[in-house]
N, C-alpha and C positions, 0 to 999 in steps of 0.2 A: 449409627454412631457418627458424630460430627467429625469430619476430617480436620487436621490442622490447617490453619489459614493458607500456608504455602502449598498445600496439596488440594485445596478446594477446587482447583480447575479440573481435577479428575471427575468429581461429582457433577460439576457444572456441565460437562460435555454430555451428560446423560439426561439433563433436564429438558422438558418440552420447550421447543423454540417458539418465539413470537413471530407472527406473520401479520401482514396487512393487505387489504384489498384496495387501498387508496391508489388511484391512477396517477400517472406522471405525465399526462398529455401536455405536449408543448414544452416540457422542461428540457434543459440542455445538460447532458451529463458527459464529463470528460473522464475517460478510463485509460490507465496505462497498462500495458501488458495484457491485451484483450484477445489474443488469438487462440488461447487454449486455457484449460483449467479454470481457476477461480475467476480470472478476468473475463473469459468468454461467458461463463455462467452468469456473472453479473450483467454483462452486456445483453444477454438473451432475456433475462428477467426484466431489465429496464426497458428494452425495446418492446417486450410483450405488454408492459405497462404504459406504452405510448410515448416514452421519452425519446428525444432525438440525441444522437450520440456523436461524440468526437473520440475516436479510438487512436491512441498513440501506440504504435507497434514498431517492432524492429524488422520483421520479415515482410516484404511487400507482397509476395505471393499469398501467404497465409492471411495477411490483412485484407487483400482484395476478396478472397474467398469468404471471409467472415462478413465483410461489408455486403456482398451480394446476397448471402444467406439471410442476414437480418432484414435487409430492405425487402427482399422477396417475401419473407414470412410475415413481417409485421408492418410493412409500409411506412416505416419511420425514416427520417433522414440520418444517414451515417457518413460522417466525414472521416478521412484518414489523414493522420500525420505520422510520417516515418521518423523514427529516432532510435538510436542505440544509447541506452542509459549508462553504458560503460564509457561514454564520452560526454563530459559536461558541456562541451561545445554544441553537441547535438541537442541537449536539453534546452539551451538558450535559443537555438534555431527553431525547435518545436514550439516553444512559448511564443516566439515572434509570429509564427504562422497561425497559431490559435488566436492570438490577440487581433490579428488582421482579419480573420475569417469568422470569429465567433463573438458577437456583441455582448452576450451574457453567458454566465456559467452558474447553473443552479446547484450542481453537484460535481465534486471532484473526487474520484476514487484512485488513490495511489496504490496500485497493485503490482507493478513490475518488480521482479525480484529474482535472484539467483542463489544457488548454493554450490559451494566448491569444496572439494576434498583436498585440494592443494593450493598453495599460495600462488596467485597470479596478479600481475599488475596491469592496469589499464594503460592505453597509450599516453595518458596524461600523468601516469606514475602513481595512481592510487591503488590500494588493494581492491580487487575487483568486487568482492561481495559488499564491502563497506561503501564503495562508490555507487553501485547499482541500487542497493537496498536502502541506503541512507542519504548520501550526499546528493544523488540525482533527484530523489523525491523531495528533499529539503529545498533544493534550488528551484525545482519545478513549481512547488507550492508557493514559495516566497514570491516568485516572479508573477504568478497568476493571482496573488492575493488582491491587488487593487481591482481587477476585473470581477473577482468573486465577491468582494465587499460591495462593489457597486451594484451587484445583482441581488443583494440580500432581500429576503431571507435565503440563505444558501447553506450547504453542508459540505464539509470536507471529511473524507474517510480514508484512513490508512489501513491497508491489509498488513497487519503486524503478525505476531506469532507467539505461541507459548514458548518458542525457542528463545525468547528474551531471557528466560529463566536459566539458560545454559551459562550465562556470564561471558567473560572474554574481553570486555571493554577496557582498554588501557590507552589513555590519551597520550602517553609517552611512546607508544609503539602501535599506532593505528595501522601501519602497513605490515606488521608482523616481521619486521627485519631482525628483531632481537629475540624472538621466540619461535619455537617450532609451531608451525601452523596446524591448527586443529579445526576441522570443518565445522563442527557444531558450535564451537566457541567463536569462530569467525562470523558465523551466521548470527549467533547470539549478540555479539558486539554491535553489529549493525542494527539489530532490532531494539537493543537497549537505547542506542543513540537516537533512533527514530522516536521512541516513546518520550525520551527526555525532552526533545525539541518540540514535540506535540504539546506538552504542558506549557512550554514557553510561548508558543504561538497562541495557545488558548488565552493566555494572559493578555496578549496584544489585541485579541478579538472581542474582549468584553464590551458589551453594548453595541456591537457592530451588526448584529443580526445574522452573523455567520457562526456556525458551530463546527468543532473539529473533534473527531473521535477516532479511536483505533479499535481493531477487531482481530481476533484469531479466527481463521476461516474453517476450523475443524480439521480433523484427520482425514483429508480428502485426496483423491488421486489427481496429481498434477504432473507436468513435465519438468518441474524444477529439479535441477541437478542432473538432467539427462545428457549433458555434454561432458560429464565426468568420465572416468575410466570404465572399462568393461565390467569389473566386479561390482562397482556401484550401480551401474545400469541394470545388471542382471539381478542384483538383490532388490532394487526398486521395482522392476517390472514383473519379475516372476515369483518373488517371495512376499515382499511387503505389500504390493499392489492389492492382493486379495483381502487384506485386512482393512483397507481404506474405503471411505465412503465416496459416493458420487459427488463431484464438485457442485452439483445443483443446490445442495444444502447451503453452501457458502454463498451462492448467487442469491438464493432466497433471503438469507440473512442480510446481505448487503442491500437488497431491495428494501427490506424492512427499515434498516438504519437510514436509508436515503429518503424514504417516502412516508413512513408512519407519522401521523399527526402527533402522536404522543412523544415522538423524539424531538419535537420542536423545542428549542432552548436547552436541550441536553448537550453538554459539551465538556471536554476534558476527561472523557471516560475511556476505559478499556473494556471491550466486550468479548466474551467467549461465544462466538456466533452472535446471539442476541442477548446473552445473559451478562449483566453488569458484574464485573469481576475486578478484584484488586490485583494489580501486577506485583511482580517480585519487588522487594524492598529497594534493591539497587536501581530499579527503574523508576523510583519515586524520589530519588535524591535530588532535590531542587538545586542544591549547591553544585553538584556535579553537572546538573542540567544546564546551568548557566555557563559552565566551562565548555560543555559540548556545543552549546549555541555559538559561542565565540570562535571555537575551533572550526565549526562547520561554516560559519560566515567567511573565515579566512580562506579555507580550502576551496570554497566555491566562488570566491571573488566578490562576495556580496558586501554591501555597506549598509549601515542602519537606514540610510535614506531610501533603500529599496523596499522597505516595509512601511505600508501605510495602514 
């Protein structure tokens, strides 16, 4: 029986996933949030495929461990850039370092993200989940676009989530000062905003040789949300953990989206791992998307001249 369109993601998760044996030798891939979970799985698959990596990480000890592990196992170049995506000033500093040290970018994977069960504000005054999951990746991508475009053909990938279906986006209350904070909707709001701005960036990238897509990484084991309270951590680690899959499936899916020849020219799509899927209707509202774009530009301090 065919599921209703809004529930098709359930069936899509069970479909056979696409893979590729295409090598990435000499390609340069920038990955955010690469010390564990989906980000590390992607880094490992890309390194195994011969890609050189630029890993943007928050924790220096974990980053150094991952760097040594990937270099020793696969013999690729791995550069580290330290940044906390809860600070937009860190994002700008990270971009400056990448542009100074990395002459080309073939693939950008925006993976860094958090989940919170209570409202928290960043040092710059933004709701933390919206900042890390949307504003930081929006700013990071926008500032790197000239280098990525100059490296074309190139690909931009966002690790999004089926969590965008939770709703929660209210442009008049992005910091949740007027509403009771709900973790799932806070997370959903950020992922909706992310998708809406992806469609806008895709419009700007027409005929540039650069593609941009989003993907849901599957129901996999990650450390997202593990800085929440004891009950959340207990539920995540000792109950939910056993029903989740190894993040390597997400790493393999990201490798396919980054490397597969058949993905050349495919842009402005949402994938459930590697299955092309229609997002929720509210994440396809282009009128809302233009408002989100303008708000995101204002909050990140961007001007239209930053986009080439």
